PLY file of the C-alpha trace (Angstrom):
ply
format ascii 1.0
element vertex 294
property float x
property float y
property float z
element edge 293
property int vertex1
property int vertex2
end_header
86.40 109.96 106.91
86.92 106.42 107.50
89.80 103.91 105.63
88.97 99.96 104.27
91.46 98.56 102.96
90.57 94.86 101.06
93.16 92.00 99.56
92.53 89.58 97.09
94.30 87.17 94.97
93.72 88.51 91.27
92.89 84.67 89.62
94.71 85.29 85.75
97.93 86.30 86.03
98.72 85.49 89.24
99.52 88.76 90.89
97.31 90.38 94.08
95.65 93.00 93.75
95.15 95.52 97.62
92.49 98.20 97.15
91.99 101.21 99.32
88.76 102.56 99.49
88.30 105.98 100.75
84.74 106.75 102.27
84.40 110.89 102.54
81.64 112.64 102.92
79.06 113.56 100.78
80.49 117.09 100.05
84.05 116.25 99.91
85.58 116.99 96.50
87.03 113.56 96.12
83.18 111.84 96.49
83.09 111.53 93.00
86.48 110.83 92.28
86.33 107.97 94.83
83.43 105.78 93.52
84.66 106.29 90.16
87.36 104.74 91.02
85.50 102.04 92.71
83.86 101.23 89.25
86.83 101.52 87.58
88.02 98.51 89.84
84.66 96.59 89.17
84.74 96.99 85.73
88.30 95.38 86.19
87.46 92.64 87.85
84.07 91.93 85.85
86.82 92.10 82.50
89.43 89.21 83.70
86.81 87.09 84.99
83.96 87.08 81.61
87.97 86.34 79.96
88.69 83.46 82.70
85.20 82.38 82.07
85.02 82.39 78.19
88.28 80.37 78.43
86.59 77.46 80.80
83.79 77.45 78.84
85.85 76.60 76.01
88.49 73.87 76.52
88.37 70.62 77.69
90.05 69.01 80.78
93.64 68.02 79.36
96.01 68.61 81.74
97.07 66.37 84.91
99.19 68.35 88.16
99.53 66.27 90.70
97.69 63.87 89.69
94.27 66.28 89.03
92.91 67.28 85.79
92.26 71.08 85.66
91.04 72.56 82.43
93.59 74.84 81.77
98.40 75.23 82.81
99.74 77.77 84.65
103.58 78.58 83.27
104.45 78.73 87.26
102.67 75.04 86.97
104.91 73.73 83.69
105.67 70.19 85.21
110.09 70.79 86.89
110.69 68.33 84.12
110.55 70.89 81.64
111.31 73.94 83.24
114.60 72.70 85.02
115.79 74.71 88.25
118.67 77.69 88.10
118.29 77.24 84.09
117.50 80.46 82.06
113.89 78.63 81.03
113.25 78.70 85.02
115.14 82.46 84.67
112.46 84.41 81.95
109.20 82.19 83.53
109.65 83.97 86.30
110.57 87.53 84.36
107.04 86.89 82.76
105.25 86.65 85.74
106.64 89.17 86.87
105.82 91.32 84.27
102.50 89.89 84.38
101.90 91.01 87.82
103.53 94.89 87.17
101.38 95.25 83.92
98.03 94.14 85.91
98.77 97.40 88.59
99.69 99.64 85.81
96.49 98.69 84.15
94.94 99.69 87.62
96.73 103.06 87.94
96.14 103.80 84.06
91.83 103.26 84.11
91.77 104.86 87.36
93.98 108.15 85.91
91.42 108.21 82.55
88.33 108.81 84.73
89.91 111.46 87.13
90.51 113.19 83.67
87.08 112.54 82.14
85.99 114.10 84.99
88.30 117.32 85.72
87.63 118.09 81.65
83.76 117.42 81.52
83.79 119.56 84.85
85.08 122.10 82.74
83.61 121.91 79.01
80.30 121.49 81.46
80.65 124.23 83.33
79.66 121.39 85.84
80.13 123.67 89.91
82.93 121.08 90.41
85.31 122.99 88.44
89.07 122.40 89.01
91.86 124.58 87.50
93.45 124.33 83.77
96.23 123.77 85.67
94.92 121.28 87.46
93.81 118.98 84.29
96.70 119.62 82.48
98.10 117.74 85.68
96.40 115.25 85.50
96.72 114.23 81.78
100.28 113.71 82.53
99.25 111.93 84.84
97.30 109.78 82.15
100.01 109.44 79.45
102.54 108.83 81.94
100.59 105.44 83.02
100.67 104.85 78.98
104.03 104.85 78.48
104.97 103.11 81.28
102.11 100.62 80.25
103.55 100.85 76.90
107.09 99.38 77.95
106.42 97.06 80.17
104.84 95.25 77.08
107.71 96.05 74.98
109.39 93.97 78.12
106.98 91.36 78.60
107.41 90.27 74.19
111.28 89.80 75.02
110.77 87.90 78.65
107.99 85.50 76.70
110.46 84.69 73.54
113.42 84.91 75.73
111.16 81.81 77.44
109.84 79.67 74.49
113.74 79.97 73.23
114.85 78.16 76.34
111.82 76.44 77.76
111.20 74.66 74.33
113.92 74.87 73.54
114.90 76.94 69.81
118.57 76.84 71.59
118.93 80.19 70.05
122.03 82.48 71.02
120.84 85.38 73.30
121.36 88.25 70.69
119.32 86.49 68.19
116.14 85.86 69.98
114.00 88.50 68.09
110.04 88.17 66.44
111.41 87.67 62.84
114.23 84.71 63.37
111.87 83.14 66.10
108.62 83.16 63.44
110.88 81.52 61.04
112.13 78.46 63.62
110.42 75.37 62.75
110.68 74.27 66.53
107.72 77.24 66.93
105.54 76.50 64.46
106.00 72.76 65.73
104.27 74.31 68.83
102.12 76.40 67.32
103.49 79.54 69.60
103.57 81.73 66.35
100.56 83.31 66.20
100.92 84.08 69.33
104.63 85.68 68.78
102.80 87.59 65.72
100.84 89.95 68.40
103.25 92.23 69.62
104.31 92.22 66.02
104.85 96.49 65.70
103.21 95.86 62.58
100.25 93.76 63.31
96.84 95.26 64.22
96.37 94.30 67.72
96.61 95.66 70.85
99.89 94.34 72.34
101.35 95.33 68.75
100.18 98.98 68.79
102.05 99.35 72.17
104.98 98.21 70.76
105.17 100.13 68.17
104.70 104.04 71.06
107.62 102.00 73.22
108.98 102.24 69.53
108.30 105.32 68.81
109.39 106.56 72.59
112.26 105.23 72.42
113.58 105.53 68.72
112.01 108.42 66.85
111.32 111.48 69.05
114.17 113.32 67.04
112.23 111.89 63.21
108.78 110.81 63.52
106.01 113.58 64.39
104.35 113.06 67.29
104.84 114.94 71.13
107.62 113.90 73.00
107.16 111.79 74.79
103.40 111.19 73.69
102.58 114.12 76.55
100.41 117.55 76.30
103.05 121.13 75.92
100.64 122.75 77.62
101.76 126.38 76.75
102.67 125.48 74.04
99.36 124.24 72.50
96.80 126.16 74.35
96.26 129.70 76.00
94.18 129.57 79.56
92.56 132.53 78.67
91.17 131.75 75.28
88.23 129.67 76.45
86.52 128.16 73.47
90.56 127.41 72.37
90.83 125.83 76.07
87.99 123.19 75.63
88.80 122.35 71.89
91.87 121.66 73.57
90.82 119.44 76.18
87.64 117.75 74.46
91.08 116.19 72.23
92.75 115.25 74.83
89.84 113.48 75.48
89.41 111.71 73.02
93.34 110.80 72.77
92.84 108.85 76.27
90.04 107.07 74.89
91.54 105.58 72.38
94.88 104.59 74.40
92.59 103.34 76.59
91.31 101.18 74.82
93.69 99.95 73.44
94.81 98.92 77.21
92.27 97.68 77.38
92.31 95.30 74.01
95.44 94.95 75.57
94.33 93.71 79.11
92.25 90.84 77.89
94.78 89.63 75.24
97.09 89.00 78.60
94.19 86.67 80.17
95.05 84.41 77.91
99.15 84.90 76.91
99.62 83.32 80.85
97.20 79.92 79.34
98.59 79.25 76.47
102.23 79.83 76.72
102.61 77.20 79.07
100.03 75.08 77.81
101.43 75.23 74.20
105.20 74.85 75.81
103.53 71.36 78.07
102.23 70.17 75.55
105.32 70.67 72.75
107.89 69.00 75.51
105.64 65.83 76.20
105.14 64.66 72.52
108.76 65.52 72.51
109.55 63.85 75.26
107.13 60.47 74.04
0 1
1 2
2 3
3 4
4 5
5 6
6 7
7 8
8 9
9 10
10 11
11 12
12 13
13 14
14 15
15 16
16 17
17 18
18 19
19 20
20 21
21 22
22 23
23 24
24 25
25 26
26 27
27 28
28 29
29 30
30 31
31 32
32 33
33 34
34 35
35 36
36 37
37 38
38 39
39 40
40 41
41 42
42 43
43 44
44 45
45 46
46 47
47 48
48 49
49 50
50 51
51 52
52 53
53 54
54 55
55 56
56 57
57 58
58 59
59 60
60 61
61 62
62 63
63 64
64 65
65 66
66 67
67 68
68 69
69 70
70 71
71 72
72 73
73 74
74 75
75 76
76 77
77 78
78 79
79 80
80 81
81 82
82 83
83 84
84 85
85 86
86 87
87 88
88 89
89 90
90 91
91 92
92 93
93 94
94 95
95 96
96 97
97 98
98 99
99 100
100 101
101 102
102 103
103 104
104 105
105 106
106 107
107 108
108 109
109 110
110 111
111 112
112 113
113 114
114 115
115 116
116 117
117 118
118 119
119 120
120 121
121 122
122 123
123 124
124 125
125 126
126 127
127 128
128 129
129 130
130 131
131 132
132 133
133 134
134 135
135 136
136 137
137 138
138 139
139 140
140 141
141 142
142 143
143 144
144 145
145 146
146 147
147 148
148 149
149 150
150 151
151 152
152 153
153 154
154 155
155 156
156 157
157 158
158 159
159 160
160 161
161 162
162 163
163 164
164 165
165 166
166 167
167 168
168 169
169 170
170 171
171 172
172 173
173 174
174 175
175 176
176 177
177 178
178 179
179 180
180 181
181 182
182 183
183 184
184 185
185 186
186 187
187 188
188 189
189 190
190 191
191 192
192 193
193 194
194 195
195 196
196 197
197 198
198 199
199 200
200 201
201 202
202 203
203 204
204 205
205 206
206 207
207 208
208 209
209 210
210 211
211 212
212 213
213 214
214 215
215 216
216 217
217 218
218 219
219 220
220 221
221 222
222 223
223 224
224 225
225 226
226 227
227 228
228 229
229 230
230 231
231 232
232 233
233 234
234 235
235 236
236 237
237 238
238 239
239 240
240 241
241 242
242 243
243 244
244 245
245 246
246 247
247 248
248 249
249 250
250 251
251 252
252 253
253 254
254 255
255 256
256 257
257 258
258 259
259 260
260 261
261 262
262 263
263 264
264 265
265 266
266 267
267 268
268 269
269 270
270 271
271 272
272 273
273 274
274 275
275 276
276 277
277 278
278 279
279 280
280 281
281 282
282 283
283 284
284 285
285 286
286 287
287 288
288 289
289 290
290 291
291 292
292 293
């Protein structure tokens, strides 16, 4: 078995994607899983490139960075006169960038985990030659849900850091304990900067994927004992299914396959939203501060 590692820059979110491809002999069990993982990485790349190309096609050059005209602005490119060193605006800007990087990493883990779940579930329900034990399938489902929970919590962190960045960078100047979605949406400065639309996407009551994830995060942290959901959204295994009942096992697996598909689609939709967030947040702050300085 040989191992190949490649390193490249992630163009939109500012992170690095490290891809480790293990090349196995055809008869090895992991061969199929690793092929799926490589396809997932390609899918993720195409998703980000498509979003980036759409943005590029629909935006005119309007920003000047170091004397060069560019079609888009990133958070780390906002001029220092607007984001002063060692200020809350710089601190929260850096927090937003780090959170975007961690979300990109978690997204890759989640998508790969989903594909492994599909492989394991289909192998049992369709009686394929590769037949994992039920316990192995349970573990792969729990692994997926762990990554989903992780992603949902990080989306909430991104929302909070973004609100605090907006509060410090425009500035809105709410006291930190008053920085919430409702207070920011109703503030005149936020409306003038045209950032209320971006903030609404994170509202737990919205239909946007970002809002759905915030809602799930709230269920995880506040409503475990009051809502009709699984503890931490995870499968309860023995309490749900008897391994000896083959029909019941297959039905349980197919139900979880649908749940995983639904969650995967939510996260993929959120990741597409995030490909715009870096541009939208930085550009609207830049435009508002530039107009204010005139």
